[in-house]
N, C-alpha and C positions, 0 to 999 in steps of 0.2 A: 470628183471628190465624193459625190453621192453614191456612185457605183462602188467605190472602195468601202464606204460605210456599210452599204448593203451587204457586200461580201463578208465584212467583219461580223455583222449581225448574223448572217447565215452560218458562218463558221462557229460562232458562239452557241447558236441554237443547236447546231449539229453536235458540238462537243457536249452540251448539256444533255441532249437526247441520248448520246452514246453512254454518258455517265449514268443517266437514269436507267438505261437498259442494263448496263453492267451491274448497277446497284440492285435492280429487281432480280436479275439472274443470280446474283450473289445471295439474296434473301431466299430465293427459291431453293438454291443449293443447300443453304443452312436448314431450311424447313424440311427438305427431303432427307438430309442427313439425320436430323433429330427424329423425324418420323421413323426412319429405318432403324435408328438406335432403339427407339421405344419398341418397335416390332421385335427386334432381336431380344430385348429384355423380356418381353411378354412370352416369346417362344422359349427362352431359357427357363422362365418360371414354369411354363406349361410342361416342358420336358422334365423338370425336377419334380413337378407334381405327379406326372405320369410314372416317373421312375419310383417315387415314394409309394405311390398307390400299388404298383406292380410288386414292389418289395414287400409291402404290408400284406398284399393278397397271397404272395408265396408263403410268408410267415404264418398267415392264418391257415393255409392249406396244410402246412407241416404240423401246426398245432392240432388241427382237427384229426390228422392221421395219428398223432400221438395219443389224443383223447380216445380215439377208436381202439387203438391197441391196448391202452390201459383198461378201457371198458371190457374188452374181450378177455383180457387176462383176469380181471376181477371175477367175471362171470364163469369162465372155464376152469380156473385153477383155485383161486381163493374161495370162491363160492362152493366149489365141489369139496374142498377140504373141510369147510365148516359144516356142510351137509353130512359128510362122513363122520365128523366128530359128534354131531347130534345123534346120528344113528347108533354110534358106539355107546353113547350115554344112555340111549333108550334100552339097548341090550343089557347094559350094566344095571339099569334100574329094574328091568324085568327079572334078572337073575338074583338080585339081592332080596333077601327076605324082608328086611326093613331098610329100604334105601334112605340115606340121610337127606335132610332138607337141602343141604348144600348142593346135592346133585341136581335137584330140580332148579335151583337158582342158577347153576351153571348152564343148564339147558335153556332157561329163559334168556340168559345173557347171550348165548350163541344165537338164539332166535332173533333177538334184537339186532345183533351184529349182522346177521344175514339180511334183515330188512333194510338196514342202513346201507349195506353193500349194494343191494339191488337198486336202491334209490340213486346212489352215486353213479353206478354203471349206466343207468338210464339217462341221467343228466349229462354224461360224457359222450354218449353215443350220438354221432351225427345223424344217422338214419332215423333214430327215434325222435330226435328233436325236429327233424324235417317232416316227420309223419303227422305231428299234431299242429294245431294252430298256435299262434304266439301266446294267446290267453291260456290255452290248455297247458303249454309248457311252463308258464309262470305259475299257474295254479299248482302243478306238480312240484315245482321247486319250493314254493311256499309251504306246501304240506310236508315236504321232506324236512325243511328247517324247523317247522313247528313241532314235528314229531321228535326231533333231537332235543328240543327244550332250550336251545342256545339263545333264541330270541323269538318274539312273536311277529310273524309277517302277515300283513293284511293287504289284499289285492283288490283294487277297484278298477272296473272296466266301464268307461263312459263312451257312449256312442256305439255305432254298429261296426263290429270288427270287419275290416276289409282284408282280403287275401294278399299275402306278400309272396314274392318269389322265394324259393327255398334258401338261396344264399343270403338274401337280405334278412330273412327271418332268423336264420342261424346266427348271423353276426349280431343282430340286435339282442337276441337271447343271451349270447355270450357277454355282451355288455352288461346286461342285467345281472347275470351270474357273477361277473367280476365285481360289480358294485356290492352285491350281497356278501361275497367273500371278504371284501374289505371291511364291511360292517362287522362280520363275525370275528375277524382277526383283531381289529383295532378299536372299534367304537364302543364296546361294552353297552350296547343299546338294548333297552327293554322292548322296543317296538320299531318295526320298519313298515312304512306304508308305500306300496307301489301303486302308481296310477297310470293307466293307459287311456288316453283320451283321443278318440278318432274325430278329427275336425275336417272341415271341407277340403282344405288344401294341404294338410299335414297331420302327422301323428306326433302327439306329445306324450312323452314318458317321463315320470319322475320317480325317484327312489329317495325317500325322506326318512331319516332315523333320528331318534332322540338321544343319541350317544354323546360321547365326550367332545367330539368336534376336534378341529385341528386348523393350523395355518396352511392354507392351500398352496401359496407360493413356495413356502419352505418345503412342503411335502413333494411338490413337483420337481424341485431342484435336487432332491436327494434320490439315492438309488431305490429306496423303498416307495418312491412315487411312481414306479413303473406301472402299477395297476391303474392309477389315474390316467397316465399317459396312454395306456392301451384303450381306455374308454374314449378319450377324445379322438384318437387316431382311427378307431373303428367307426365312430360316428361319422368322421370325415369320409370314409370309404363309402358310406351310404348316402353321401351328399348332404349329410345333416350336421348338426352342431350340438356339442355337449358342453354344459356349463356346470361347474362345481362350486358351490358356496358352502362355507363352513366357518365356524369360530368356536373357540374353546368354551365348552360347557353348553353349547346351544345346538349341538347336532350337526348333521350334514344333509344337504339336498343336492342331488344330481338330476339335472333335467336334460333330456335329449329331444330335439325336434328334428323330424325327418320329413321333408316335403314330398307330396304326391305319392304316398304309398298306396 
């Protein structure tokens, strides 16, 4: 009788052990499945991120090629036509016994147009942007806008400027250009303040205007919010983050933080 009881106990223990083993094996299988599922999701997100990054990079390259073509056309064709027109006016002025004041005014207008044209061509040229430092490019862009009288741009540089790779500098400068163009088109601002602050582990850039302001979420959801979307996506290419804050009547501030420049 005791032997039979022992056999039953042994069988029960064996069954419990097998059940525990199967339970543990089942839990391990569930854990492995969930872990693999998470890895697949991470890989899918990484693949999407890489694809979006490559797509944006290709878009930026196409855009830069377009900018260069426009810059070259402005310099080689439109600029030459304006120069020729100015020469012709000079000849007319010299031949006329009493040249009218309007002739000089036209010459001055053409001269201003040529200056603006050269400034625009310089800002669009990829090679020229890469030739100067970030601060140098921002200075030139601020001077160009200030000369136009559209608004007043103030640039502050804090800390010691550190060199950036040519591509990163170009992308960051295009972000700032995009922000300034948005101000000129929509903000009706009297002043724009650009700040570049070089910190230990990151570069902080802000573009702040005192214009009309807007609802950021509504603007991003509309087609005319593409400029704002370009700013955030380009910052992401640099491994940084762009933040846009604005409200009606209180202006707009765009901040960009880029680590380890």
